[in-house]
C-alpha positions as CSV (number, residue, x, y, z in Angstrom):
1,X,-0.2,-0.1,-0.1
2,X,1.7,3.0,-0.7
3,X,1.9,5.9,1.0
4,X,2.0,4.7,4.3
5,X,4.7,4.7,6.7
6,X,6.8,1.8,8.2
7,X,5.0,0.4,11.2
8,X,7.1,-0.9,14.2
9,X,6.5,-4.0,16.0
10,X,7.5,-5.2,19.5
11,X,9.3,-8.7,19.5
12,X,10.1,-11.0,22.3
13,X,13.3,-9.0,22.9
14,X,12.2,-5.6,23.4
15,X,13.6,-4.7,20.1
16,X,11.5,-2.5,17.2
17,X,11.5,-4.1,13.9
18,X,11.0,-2.0,11.0
19,X,7.6,-3.9,9.2
20,X,6.9,-3.6,5.4
21,X,4.2,-1.1,4.6
22,X,0.9,-2.4,5.2
23,X,1.8,-4.9,7.8
24,X,-0.9,-5.8,10.2
25,X,0.2,-4.2,13.9
26,X,-1.8,-2.5,16.7
27,X,-0.6,1.2,16.6
28,X,1.2,1.5,20.7
29,X,-0.8,3.3,22.9
30,X,0.3,6.7,24.1
31,X,3.9,6.9,26.1
32,X,3.2,7.8,29.5
33,X,4.1,11.8,30.2
34,X,6.6,12.7,32.2
35,X,4.3,13.5,34.9
36,X,3.0,9.9,35.2
37,X,1.8,9.5,39.3
38,X,4.3,7.2,40.8
39,X,2.0,5.2,42.3
40,X,1.1,3.7,38.6
41,X,5.0,2.1,39.1
42,X,3.3,-0.3,41.1
43,X,-0.2,-1.0,39.5
44,X,1.7,-3.9,37.6
45,X,-2.3,-5.8,36.5
46,X,-6.0,-4.2,36.4
47,X,-6.7,-5.7,39.7
48,X,-4.1,-3.7,41.3
49,X,-6.4,-0.7,40.7
50,X,-9.1,-1.7,43.1
51,X,-7.9,-2.2,46.9
52,X,-5.8,1.1,45.9
53,X,-9.4,2.8,44.8
54,X,-10.8,1.0,48.1
55,X,-8.5,3.4,50.2
56,X,-9.1,6.6,48.4
57,X,-12.9,6.5,47.4
58,X,-15.9,6.9,50.6
59,X,-17.2,3.8,51.5
60,X,-20.9,4.3,49.5
61,X,-19.2,5.0,46.3
62,X,-16.7,2.0,46.7
63,X,-19.1,-0.3,47.3
64,X,-21.5,0.5,44.7
65,X,-18.9,0.4,42.5
66,X,-17.0,-3.0,43.4
67,X,-20.4,-5.0,44.4
68,X,-22.8,-7.4,42.7
69,X,-26.1,-8.2,43.8
70,X,-27.8,-10.0,47.0
71,X,-24.7,-12.9,47.8
72,X,-22.4,-11.6,45.3
73,X,-22.8,-15.3,43.3
74,X,-22.9,-14.0,40.2
75,X,-20.1,-11.7,40.8
76,X,-18.0,-14.5,41.3
77,X,-19.2,-16.7,38.9
78,X,-17.9,-14.5,36.1
79,X,-14.5,-14.8,37.3
80,X,-14.4,-18.6,38.1
81,X,-16.0,-19.3,34.1
82,X,-12.7,-18.3,32.6
83,X,-10.7,-20.5,35.5
84,X,-12.3,-23.6,34.1
85,X,-10.9,-23.1,30.8
86,X,-7.1,-24.4,30.0
87,X,-4.8,-23.1,26.7
88,X,-3.3,-25.7,24.6
89,X,-0.3,-23.5,23.2
90,X,1.3,-24.2,19.6
91,X,5.2,-24.0,19.7
92,X,7.6,-22.5,17.0
93,X,5.7,-20.3,15.3
94,X,6.8,-17.1,13.5
95,X,4.8,-14.2,16.1
96,X,7.5,-11.9,15.4
97,X,4.8,-9.8,14.2
98,X,1.6,-9.5,16.1
99,X,-1.8,-7.4,15.9
100,X,-4.3,-6.8,18.1
101,X,-6.7,-5.1,16.0
102,X,-9.9,-6.0,15.4
103,X,-12.8,-4.6,13.0
104,X,-16.4,-3.8,14.6
105,X,-19.2,-2.3,12.6
106,X,-16.8,-1.5,9.4
107,X,-14.4,0.2,12.4
108,X,-11.0,-1.0,12.6
109,X,-9.9,-0.6,16.2
110,X,-5.8,-1.0,17.9
111,X,-7.4,-3.6,20.5
112,X,-10.0,-6.0,21.0
113,X,-11.3,-4.5,24.2
114,X,-13.4,-1.7,25.3
115,X,-14.8,0.4,28.1
116,X,-18.2,-1.1,29.4
117,X,-20.9,1.4,30.0
118,X,-20.6,2.4,33.9
119,X,-22.7,5.0,35.4
120,X,-21.0,5.7,38.8
121,X,-17.6,6.6,36.6
122,X,-17.7,10.2,37.4
123,X,-18.5,9.7,41.0
124,X,-15.2,7.7,41.0
125,X,-12.8,10.1,39.6
126,X,-13.0,13.5,38.7
127,X,-14.9,13.8,35.2
128,X,-14.6,10.1,34.6
129,X,-17.2,9.9,31.5
130,X,-14.7,12.2,29.3
131,X,-11.8,11.0,31.0
132,X,-12.6,7.5,29.4
133,X,-14.5,9.0,26.4
134,X,-10.7,10.8,26.0
135,X,-8.6,8.0,26.7
136,X,-10.5,5.3,24.5
137,X,-10.3,8.0,21.2
138,X,-6.6,8.4,21.8
139,X,-6.1,4.7,22.4
140,X,-8.7,3.9,19.2
141,X,-11.0,1.9,20.9
142,X,-14.8,2.4,21.8
143,X,-16.2,3.6,24.9
144,X,-19.7,3.0,26.2
145,X,-21.4,5.5,27.6
146,X,-24.3,4.8,30.5
147,X,-27.5,6.4,30.1
148,X,-26.8,6.3,34.0
149,X,-24.0,8.9,33.3
150,X,-23.7,12.2,35.1
151,X,-22.6,13.4,32.6
152,X,-24.6,15.2,29.3
153,X,-24.1,12.6,26.0
154,X,-24.0,15.5,24.1
155,X,-20.6,16.5,26.3
156,X,-18.9,13.4,25.7
157,X,-19.4,12.6,22.2
158,X,-17.9,15.8,21.7
159,X,-14.5,14.6,22.9
160,X,-15.0,10.5,22.5
161,X,-15.3,10.1,18.6
162,X,-15.4,6.6,19.5
163,X,-17.6,6.7,21.8
164,X,-21.2,4.4,21.9
165,X,-24.5,5.5,23.6
166,X,-25.8,2.6,26.6
167,X,-29.6,3.5,27.6
168,X,-32.0,2.4,29.9
169,X,-35.0,1.7,27.8
170,X,-39.1,2.7,28.8
171,X,-41.4,0.9,27.4
172,X,-43.4,4.2,26.5
173,X,-43.0,5.1,22.6
174,X,-42.9,9.0,23.4
175,X,-40.0,9.0,25.6
176,X,-38.5,6.3,23.1
177,X,-38.4,8.4,20.7
178,X,-37.0,11.4,22.4
179,X,-33.8,9.5,23.3
180,X,-33.4,8.4,19.7
181,X,-33.8,11.7,18.7
182,X,-31.7,13.3,20.9
183,X,-28.8,10.1,20.5
184,X,-29.1,10.9,16.8
185,X,-28.4,14.7,17.1
186,X,-25.9,14.1,19.1
187,X,-23.8,12.2,16.4
188,X,-23.5,8.5,17.8
189,X,-23.6,5.7,15.2
190,X,-24.3,3.0,17.9
191,X,-26.5,2.7,20.1
192,X,-27.0,0.1,22.9
193,X,-30.3,-1.5,24.2
194,X,-30.2,-2.9,27.6
195,X,-32.3,-5.7,27.9
196,X,-31.5,-7.1,31.4
197,X,-32.8,-4.3,33.8
198,X,-36.4,-4.4,33.5
199,X,-36.7,-3.4,37.2
200,X,-33.7,-2.4,40.0
201,X,-31.8,-5.1,41.5
202,X,-31.7,-6.1,44.7
203,X,-28.5,-4.2,45.6
204,X,-27.9,-5.0,49.7
205,X,-24.3,-3.8,49.8
206,X,-25.6,-0.3,48.4
207,X,-28.1,-0.1,51.3
208,X,-25.5,-1.5,54.1
209,X,-22.7,0.8,52.9
210,X,-24.6,3.9,52.8
211,X,-25.4,4.6,49.2
212,X,-28.5,5.6,47.2
213,X,-29.5,7.5,44.0
214,X,-30.2,9.9,44.5
215,X,-27.6,10.6,47.7
216,X,-29.1,11.5,50.9
217,X,-27.1,14.0,52.8
218,X,-26.7,12.4,56.1
219,X,-23.9,12.8,59.1
220,X,-22.5,9.2,58.2
221,X,-22.1,10.5,54.4
222,X,-20.3,13.6,55.3
223,X,-18.1,11.5,57.7
224,X,-17.0,9.4,54.6
225,X,-16.6,12.8,52.3
226,X,-14.3,13.8,55.2
227,X,-12.1,10.5,56.3
228,X,-11.1,10.5,52.5
229,X,-9.6,14.2,51.8
230,X,-8.4,13.1,48.8
231,X,-11.6,12.2,46.8
232,X,-13.4,15.1,49.0
233,X,-10.9,17.5,47.4
234,X,-10.0,15.9,43.9
235,X,-13.2,15.0,42.6
236,X,-16.6,16.2,45.1
237,X,-15.5,19.6,45.6
238,X,-13.4,20.1,42.3
239,X,-16.5,18.6,40.7
240,X,-19.0,21.3,42.2
241,X,-16.5,23.7,41.6
242,X,-16.2,23.3,37.9
243,X,-19.5,22.1,37.2
244,X,-22.1,22.6,39.7
245,X,-23.8,19.8,41.4
246,X,-24.3,16.8,38.8
247,X,-27.4,15.6,38.2
248,X,-28.6,12.6,35.9
249,X,-28.4,13.5,32.3
250,X,-29.3,10.9,30.2
251,X,-32.0,8.8,31.5
252,X,-35.9,9.5,31.3
253,X,-37.2,13.7,30.7
254,X,-36.4,15.0,34.7
255,X,-32.7,15.9,35.8
256,X,-32.0,14.3,39.1
257,X,-29.6,15.8,41.5
258,X,-26.7,13.7,42.8
259,X,-27.5,14.8,46.3
260,X,-31.1,15.3,47.4
261,X,-33.5,14.6,50.3
262,X,-36.5,14.0,48.5
263,X,-35.9,13.5,44.8
264,X,-36.3,10.3,43.0
265,X,-34.1,8.9,40.2
266,X,-36.7,8.0,37.3
267,X,-37.2,4.3,36.3
268,X,-39.9,4.9,33.5
269,X,-41.8,1.9,32.9
270,X,-38.7,0.0,32.0
271,X,-40.6,-4.0,33.1
272,X,-43.3,-2.7,30.2
273,X,-40.0,-2.7,27.4
274,X,-40.6,-5.8,25.0
275,X,-39.6,-7.2,21.7
276,X,-42.4,-4.8,19.9
277,X,-40.6,-1.8,21.5
278,X,-36.9,-3.0,20.1
279,X,-38.7,-3.0,16.4
280,X,-40.0,0.6,17.1
281,X,-36.4,1.4,18.1
282,X,-35.0,-0.3,14.8
283,X,-37.4,1.3,12.7
284,X,-36.0,4.8,14.2
285,X,-32.5,4.5,14.4
286,X,-30.8,4.5,11.2
287,X,-27.1,3.7,12.8
288,X,-25.7,0.2,14.0
289,X,-28.2,-1.6,17.1
290,X,-27.0,-3.5,19.6
291,X,-28.8,-5.4,22.5
292,X,-27.0,-5.8,25.5
293,X,-27.8,-8.5,28.6
294,X,-28.3,-11.5,26.4
295,X,-27.6,-14.9,27.7
296,X,-30.0,-17.0,25.9
297,X,-29.4,-18.5,22.5
298,X,-33.3,-17.9,21.6
299,X,-33.2,-14.2,22.5
300,X,-29.9,-14.1,20.4
301,X,-32.1,-15.6,17.0
302,X,-35.2,-13.4,18.4
303,X,-32.9,-10.2,18.2
304,X,-31.4,-11.3,14.8
305,X,-35.0,-11.0,13.5
306,X,-35.6,-8.0,14.5
307,X,-32.7,-6.8,12.4
308,X,-30.3,-5.8,15.2
309,X,-26.9,-5.4,14.6
310,X,-24.7,-6.7,17.7
311,X,-25.6,-8.5,20.9
312,X,-23.5,-8.1,23.9
313,X,-23.9,-11.2,26.6
314,X,-23.4,-9.9,29.8
315,X,-24.9,-11.1,32.8
316,X,-24.3,-6.7,33.8
317,X,-21.2,-7.7,35.7
318,X,-23.0,-9.3,38.0
319,X,-25.4,-6.6,39.1
320,X,-28.5,-7.6,38.3
321,X,-30.0,-11.1,38.8
322,X,-27.9,-13.0,41.3
323,X,-27.3,-16.7,40.0
324,X,-27.2,-15.9,36.4
325,X,-25.0,-17.7,34.5
326,X,-21.6,-16.5,33.5
327,X,-21.7,-14.8,30.3
328,X,-18.2,-17.2,29.2
329,X,-20.4,-19.8,30.0
330,X,-23.6,-19.5,27.3
331,X,-20.9,-17.5,24.7
332,X,-20.1,-20.3,22.1
333,X,-24.4,-20.9,22.2
334,X,-25.1,-17.7,21.6
335,X,-22.4,-17.4,19.2
336,X,-23.7,-20.2,17.2
337,X,-27.2,-18.5,17.1
338,X,-26.0,-15.2,16.2
339,X,-25.9,-15.6,12.7
340,X,-24.4,-12.6,11.1
341,X,-24.9,-10.5,14.0
342,X,-21.4,-9.3,15.5
343,X,-21.2,-10.9,19.3
344,X,-19.4,-9.2,22.1
345,X,-19.3,-10.0,25.8
346,X,-18.6,-8.4,29.2
347,X,-18.6,-9.3,33.1
348,X,-15.6,-10.5,34.9
349,X,-12.7,-10.0,31.9
350,X,-9.8,-9.0,34.0
351,X,-6.7,-10.5,32.4
352,X,-5.0,-10.6,28.0
353,X,-5.7,-14.8,28.8
354,X,-9.6,-13.5,29.2
355,X,-9.7,-11.7,26.5
356,X,-8.2,-14.2,24.4
357,X,-10.8,-16.9,25.7
358,X,-14.0,-15.0,25.3
359,X,-12.6,-14.5,21.8
360,X,-11.6,-18.3,21.2
361,X,-15.3,-19.1,22.6
362,X,-17.1,-16.5,20.4
363,X,-17.1,-13.1,21.4
364,X,-15.4,-10.7,18.2
365,X,-14.9,-8.1,21.2
366,X,-15.1,-7.6,24.8
367,X,-16.1,-4.7,27.1
368,X,-14.5,-4.4,30.4
369,X,-15.7,-2.1,33.0
370,X,-14.9,-1.6,36.9
371,X,-10.8,-1.7,36.5
372,X,-10.9,1.7,34.3
373,X,-13.4,3.4,37.2
374,X,-10.7,2.2,39.4
375,X,-7.7,3.3,38.0
376,X,-10.0,7.1,37.1
377,X,-10.2,6.9,41.2
378,X,-6.2,6.1,41.9
379,X,-4.8,8.2,38.9
380,X,-6.9,10.1,36.6
381,X,-6.4,10.1,33.0
382,X,-3.1,8.7,33.7
383,X,-4.3,5.7,35.5
384,X,-7.0,5.4,33.1
385,X,-4.2,5.2,30.2
386,X,-2.0,2.9,32.1
387,X,-4.8,0.7,32.7
388,X,-5.5,0.3,28.8
389,X,-1.5,-0.2,28.0
390,X,-1.3,-3.1,31.0
391,X,-4.2,-4.8,28.9
392,X,-2.7,-4.6,25.8
393,X,0.8,-5.5,27.0
394,X,-0.8,-8.8,28.2
395,X,-2.6,-9.6,25.0
396,X,0.2,-8.7,23.0
397,X,2.4,-11.3,25.5
398,X,-0.6,-13.9,25.8
399,X,-0.5,-14.1,21.7
400,X,3.3,-15.1,20.9
401,X,2.8,-17.5,24.0
402,X,-0.2,-19.3,22.6
403,X,1.6,-19.4,19.0
404,X,-0.4,-17.2,17.2
405,X,-0.2,-13.4,15.4
406,X,-3.1,-12.0,15.8
407,X,-6.5,-12.2,17.6
408,X,-8.1,-13.3,14.3
409,X,-6.1,-16.2,15.0
410,X,-7.7,-17.2,18.3
411,X,-9.9,-20.1,17.9
412,X,-11.4,-22.8,20.0
413,X,-8.5,-25.1,19.1
414,X,-6.6,-23.6,21.7
415,X,-8.5,-24.5,24.8
416,X,-9.4,-27.6,26.4
417,X,-12.0,-27.8,29.7
418,X,-9.8,-27.9,32.6
419,X,-11.3,-30.9,34.2
420,X,-13.0,-30.9,37.6
């Protein structure tokens, strides 16, 4: 391909080797700035951010972000599912040139993962929604903005050209039409419809930790802020000074403040949402339409019949139905039923090996949530960039160790179920 500069590829010895023009190789993540926080030197894997974030964040905020529902059975099962598969690596394969690039809906991204939607991103760190959107754009990966976010969807798209929007859709035609029109006017080309939240989950951990939406001003909440000064001054007071009181900006017709004694967040008849409403969305939405929260192969077949472009196999990170099956366990059957739809997955992905296992079992892409929220809490934008770098380095290393030179070469032939 003429006019294309030579690419640089890492080798197993850490050297840099010029590649022929047009060679398939993922671009490198942005180099960290000279002012990279020292604490990031101790962050060697995505899991390292969580205990550090637990020290920084007030208990209600950390508990909301880290917890699941009821007994946390699904939260634990999501991780356990990855341990039930082992690799059968191939050896003496030339893997000196490795690529993580993956094409999704006609766009080629530089890694096979993106940021999952999280409503508490801007609670965890200052301006968290825009931070993730900016890092995603610079890293050339997708970021899904949550409908429960505290930042206007228009403002996030303005700084994040790779952002998608995820909506909590009511079973009411007028509200659907207004939301679809707004998302389109903001410039989004991918709309993610959340299918697994007809009612609020039973998150007992939120009650025990003192979290509510909106937050109720109490002495207990004030004490949590005072005893976590880094979060108080770096996130809470800074947000108030720069942006004023945060509100739920993208859910329903009413802006609900983050802190209020009497306000109630609108749920807008989500328990009425059904396939006929999805058909309406498909008729109104000209862009890519994705359904998130599928765990049943039959639902994937129905979605395909409604003209859906892609599905995200997910149990909401263990935050909805406690005891719901781990997405990785049903991924192969959903991939088989999906037809021409793009199949993606989230819930429990923490390592490069997790990404490769998901790809081998039928996912074309994965999304990761909590670790990037915690990375923003620990070190802001630099922390998120560092977390992206860690996961990309793991994937690059793991590709070489399993004996393939690109994510396109990952298949079930590389896996065996672990004996129980």
